C-alpha positions in Angstrom: 27.1 41.9 -27.7 24.3 43.0 -25.7 23.1 41.7 -22.4 19.9 40.2 -24.1 22.1 38.4 -26.5 24.3 37.0 -23.6 21.1 35.6 -21.9 19.8 34.2 -25.0 23.0 32.7 -26.3 22.5 29.2 -24.9 19.1 28.9 -26.8 21.1 29.8 -30.1 23.8 27.1 -29.6 26.1 29.6 -27.7 27.0 31.3 -30.9 27.8 34.6 -28.9 30.0 33.0 -26.2 33.7 33.0 -26.4 35.4 29.7 -26.7 37.5 28.9 -23.6 41.1 29.8 -24.0 43.7 29.8 -21.4 44.8 33.3 -19.9 48.2 34.3 -20.8 50.5 35.0 -18.0 53.4 36.6 -19.7 54.5 38.1 -23.1 57.1 35.4 -23.0 54.3 32.8 -23.2 53.4 34.1 -26.5 55.0 32.9 -29.9 54.9 34.5 -33.4 52.1 32.7 -35.5 50.2 31.7 -32.3 46.5 32.0 -33.0 43.7 32.5 -30.4 40.1 31.7 -31.4 37.4 33.8 -29.6 34.3 32.3 -31.0 31.5 33.9 -33.0 29.1 36.7 -32.4 26.4 38.6 -34.3 25.2 42.3 -34.2 21.4 42.7 -34.5 19.9 45.6 -36.4 18.9 47.1 -33.3 22.5 47.1 -31.9 23.8 48.4 -35.2 21.5 51.3 -35.2 21.9 52.1 -31.5 25.7 52.2 -31.9 25.5 54.3 -35.1 23.1 56.8 -33.4 25.6 57.2 -30.8 28.9 57.0 -32.3 28.8 57.0 -36.3 25.5 58.6 -37.3 25.7 57.9 -41.0 22.4 57.2 -42.9 23.6 53.5 -44.0 24.0 52.5 -40.5 20.8 54.1 -39.3 18.1 53.9 -41.8 17.4 50.6 -43.7 15.3 52.4 -46.4 17.6 55.2 -47.0 20.6 52.6 -47.1 19.1 51.2 -50.1 20.6 54.2 -51.9 24.0 53.9 -50.5 27.1 52.1 -51.9 26.1 49.1 -49.9 22.5 48.8 -51.0 21.3 47.9 -47.3 22.0 48.7 -43.8 25.4 47.8 -42.5 27.3 47.9 -39.3 29.7 50.7 -38.6 33.4 49.6 -39.0 33.8 51.2 -35.6 31.1 49.0 -34.1 32.7 45.8 -35.7 36.0 46.9 -34.3 34.6 47.5 -30.9 32.6 44.4 -30.8 35.5 42.2 -31.8 37.9 43.8 -29.3 35.0 43.7 -26.5 35.1 39.9 -27.3 39.0 39.5 -27.1 39.3 41.5 -23.9 36.3 40.0 -22.4 37.6 36.5 -22.8 40.1 37.1 -20.2 43.2 35.8 -22.1 45.2 39.0 -22.0 43.7 40.5 -18.9 46.7 39.6 -16.6 49.3 41.1 -18.9 47.6 44.0 -20.9 49.1 47.4 -20.3 47.4 49.1 -23.3 48.7 50.0 -26.5 49.4 52.9 -28.9 48.4 52.0 -32.2 45.8 50.0 -34.4 45.9 49.9 -38.2 42.4 49.0 -39.3 40.7 48.1 -42.5 37.1 46.9 -43.4 37.4 44.9 -46.7 33.7 44.0 -46.7 30.5 45.1 -45.0 28.8 43.3 -42.0 25.0 43.1 -42.2 22.6 42.6 -39.4 22.6 39.2 -37.8 25.5 37.9 -39.9 27.7 35.6 -37.8 31.4 36.5 -37.6 34.4 34.6 -36.2 36.7 36.4 -34.1 40.6 35.4 -34.0 43.8 36.9 -33.0 47.4 36.2 -34.4 50.6 37.1 -32.9 52.8 38.7 -35.7 55.6 40.2 -33.6 57.2 40.2 -30.4 59.8 42.5 -28.8 61.1 43.0 -25.3 61.2 46.6 -24.0 64.2 48.6 -24.8 63.9 50.4 -21.5 64.7 47.1 -19.4 61.3 47.3 -17.7 59.5 44.0 -17.5 57.3 44.5 -20.4 57.3 44.1 -24.1 55.5 44.9 -27.2 53.3 42.6 -29.3 51.8 43.3 -32.6 48.6 41.3 -32.8 46.4 40.8 -35.9 42.8 40.8 -34.9 40.3 39.6 -37.6 36.6 39.2 -38.0 35.4 36.8 -40.7 31.9 36.1 -41.9 31.2 32.4 -41.1 28.7 31.9 -44.0 31.2 32.8 -46.7 34.6 33.1 -45.2 34.9 36.8 -46.2 36.9 39.0 -44.1 34.9 42.0 -42.6 37.7 43.4 -40.1 41.5 43.3 -40.0 43.1 45.3 -37.2 46.8 45.1 -36.4 47.4 46.5 -33.0 50.5 47.4 -31.0 50.0 46.2 -27.5 52.1 46.6 -24.4 52.3 43.5 -22.3 53.6 42.3 -19.1 56.7 40.0 -18.8 
């Protein structure tokens, strides 16, 4: 989400602002199956093209005319951009800030494309929890992060990450 999106979010019904979710104080506060809703966001064509120009310079992310000849038939967001925007929303919410110690793996898939200005809903589900085997005051959580187009319910991102969290 760009700074201009943040400033104008109120005029668009707060579509780009995360919903309020209470910060988590410990890995032990999480339960398998727990779901966090991080609201919705949109990526503008300008944001898509800027990200692609810097980090994923493929023609179907950069040039709307050339993208017509791609498998997508139109300009689409980079999957890396979709992942970055969703993860930015999740971490920007503050829900995991007090306990996050990083991670070491993320299995990602992009089952459908994301077009400019399509609204997506961001959610995280707890799929696995393990205490540290080292005896340290931390544990491992596998979290399933998703982005779903609100217009049709189609999944555009699924990322299952291994996160180290304080206990």
